Legacy VTK file of the C-alpha trace (Angstrom):
# vtk DataFile Version 3.0
C-alpha trace
ASCII
DATASET POLYDATA
POINTS 203 float
53.808 147.325 30.210
56.129 148.679 27.533
56.689 145.753 25.172
60.496 145.657 25.323
60.461 145.803 29.138
57.865 143.030 29.352
60.031 140.891 27.056
63.080 141.569 29.238
61.102 140.611 32.359
59.925 137.368 30.794
63.503 136.507 29.819
64.932 137.031 33.301
62.240 134.850 34.892
63.777 132.006 32.876
67.254 132.702 34.298
66.674 131.864 37.963
68.871 128.777 37.598
71.818 131.176 37.162
71.410 132.190 40.817
73.431 130.027 43.210
71.691 128.113 45.991
73.473 130.153 48.679
72.330 133.338 46.992
68.758 132.083 46.741
68.732 131.311 50.460
69.828 134.893 51.142
67.237 136.377 48.784
64.526 134.206 50.336
64.843 136.287 53.527
63.543 139.298 51.595
60.709 137.184 50.171
59.814 136.083 53.708
59.718 139.683 54.872
57.399 140.688 52.024
55.146 137.683 52.665
54.874 138.541 56.347
54.001 142.162 55.686
51.347 141.055 53.174
49.865 138.574 55.669
49.688 141.362 58.247
48.153 143.662 55.605
50.875 146.240 56.227
52.726 148.448 53.712
55.832 146.882 52.185
58.662 149.426 52.106
62.005 148.484 50.585
65.054 150.779 50.584
68.055 149.806 48.448
71.255 151.321 49.827
74.741 151.783 48.397
77.466 154.325 49.074
76.721 157.037 46.506
73.140 156.141 45.522
74.135 156.452 41.892
74.044 152.995 40.279
73.250 149.709 42.049
70.766 151.065 44.567
68.791 152.739 41.763
68.719 149.453 39.855
67.331 147.812 43.005
64.659 150.463 43.513
63.602 150.328 39.867
63.480 146.562 39.471
61.658 145.946 42.745
58.931 148.365 41.631
58.674 146.607 38.268
58.737 143.125 39.832
55.943 143.990 42.275
53.863 145.230 39.339
54.740 142.222 37.166
53.684 139.720 39.850
50.637 141.718 40.945
51.885 142.317 44.493
50.294 145.492 45.797
51.072 147.870 48.634
54.784 147.910 47.731
56.836 151.118 47.800
60.478 151.116 46.727
63.201 153.604 47.557
66.946 154.076 47.343
69.588 155.956 49.280
73.273 156.169 50.072
75.689 157.074 52.800
76.153 160.234 50.719
74.280 161.820 47.822
75.805 162.283 44.372
73.606 161.789 41.267
71.875 159.022 39.319
74.789 158.157 37.040
74.349 158.628 33.254
75.783 155.177 32.534
73.159 153.563 34.767
70.443 155.647 33.120
71.680 154.539 29.700
71.446 150.873 30.736
67.832 151.387 31.815
66.913 153.327 28.684
68.256 150.558 26.447
65.730 148.174 27.998
62.909 150.548 27.110
62.275 152.664 30.202
61.097 156.165 29.378
63.343 158.425 31.446
62.228 162.030 31.902
64.251 164.597 33.892
61.915 166.749 35.993
64.596 168.903 37.582
68.087 170.066 36.621
71.358 170.767 38.387
74.101 168.458 39.608
71.611 165.954 41.067
68.546 165.893 38.792
65.303 164.104 39.604
64.002 161.667 36.991
60.691 159.985 36.339
60.938 156.487 34.869
57.881 155.055 33.127
57.478 151.355 32.342
53.704 150.845 32.146
50.835 153.204 31.407
48.920 151.636 34.321
51.704 152.146 36.860
52.945 155.265 38.594
56.337 156.461 37.300
59.336 155.623 39.467
61.000 158.746 40.882
64.796 158.576 41.082
67.381 161.000 42.407
70.415 160.578 44.613
69.859 161.008 48.337
71.094 159.783 51.710
69.274 156.747 53.074
67.527 158.760 55.821
66.304 161.480 53.438
62.785 162.713 54.348
61.388 161.126 51.180
62.417 157.680 52.439
60.487 155.902 55.213
61.833 156.279 58.739
60.279 153.139 60.229
58.897 149.718 59.303
61.073 149.065 56.238
63.621 146.616 54.889
67.102 147.925 54.100
68.762 146.005 51.271
72.455 146.817 51.116
73.655 146.608 47.521
77.334 147.374 48.160
79.911 146.299 50.696
81.054 149.833 51.534
77.540 150.866 52.541
77.147 147.662 54.531
80.307 148.474 56.496
79.678 152.215 56.870
76.043 151.999 58.003
76.476 150.251 61.354
73.016 151.392 62.481
69.905 152.315 60.489
67.053 153.639 62.662
63.591 152.194 62.052
64.736 149.167 60.043
62.853 145.859 60.437
65.064 143.780 58.161
68.605 144.601 57.131
70.233 142.325 54.600
73.378 142.535 52.466
72.916 141.486 48.842
76.093 143.146 47.636
76.988 143.501 43.948
80.201 144.410 42.120
80.282 148.076 41.143
80.130 148.756 37.383
81.852 152.064 38.138
85.131 150.116 37.973
84.650 149.934 34.193
83.806 153.602 33.546
85.691 154.978 30.518
86.753 151.505 29.361
85.759 149.380 26.381
83.723 147.169 28.737
81.744 150.010 30.282
78.336 149.442 28.666
78.631 145.664 28.859
79.301 145.764 32.605
76.461 148.196 33.334
74.076 145.988 31.345
75.389 142.914 33.166
74.930 144.426 36.625
71.493 145.779 35.748
70.398 142.329 34.564
71.812 140.562 37.622
69.946 142.867 39.976
66.778 142.533 37.898
67.061 138.720 37.893
67.579 138.466 41.632
64.864 140.992 42.425
62.398 139.104 40.243
63.392 135.899 42.022
62.530 137.539 45.349
59.062 138.544 44.172
58.436 135.237 42.421
58.778 133.537 45.822
56.193 135.787 47.479
LINES 1 204
203 0 1 2 3 4 5 6 7 8 9 10 11 12 13 14 15 16 17 18 19 20 21 22 23 24 25 26 27 28 29 30 31 32 33 34 35 36 37 38 39 40 41 42 43 44 45 46 47 48 49 50 51 52 53 54 55 56 57 58 59 60 61 62 63 64 65 66 67 68 69 70 71 72 73 74 75 76 77 78 79 80 81 82 83 84 85 86 87 88 89 90 91 92 93 94 95 96 97 98 99 100 101 102 103 104 105 106 107 108 109 110 111 112 113 114 115 116 117 118 119 120 121 122 123 124 125 126 127 128 129 130 131 132 133 134 135 136 137 138 139 140 141 142 143 144 145 146 147 148 149 150 151 152 153 154 155 156 157 158 159 160 161 162 163 164 165 166 167 168 169 170 171 172 173 174 175 176 177 178 179 180 181 182 183 184 185 186 187 188 189 190 191 192 193 194 195 196 197 198 199 200 201 202
């Protein structure tokens, strides 16, 4: 694993006491789902969903892939989606790059596709904005993790889902073009990383 990312991961595993008990009980439901799928020797498919698939859902997809690798939990595939497609936001990309991820655009246009590398022994994570039922995402036997309240309210039904759970986070978009912008993106990225690592630590 890239040294700076490994250091970051080690740090957040020491921050689990920052997660409230109520929040841990909620996150444990995702851990239980992963444990059950592992016991049944079935693929573990996790889709992180927010409205625009531009910030929080990408953080979820990225950190769940890294956490599975960090804890040696195989057969895990992570995805993201939204109720509409926009683009992986530059501010979110910047937050990831600061940690040490190698981000490579592999297409151009208004909604580019990126490859994110974090370990020479792991497949790069592919990120681009898409709707949650995009053909690249699984259509059955998956967990849908709702990272924002708007998506939770506006997705009353998701076909093929086995577990649907709302782990909503405040949107760093509220701080775009302010003096707190980078701080808030870093804060949200770290919170999602911490909670995702907690989930996998319980598997």
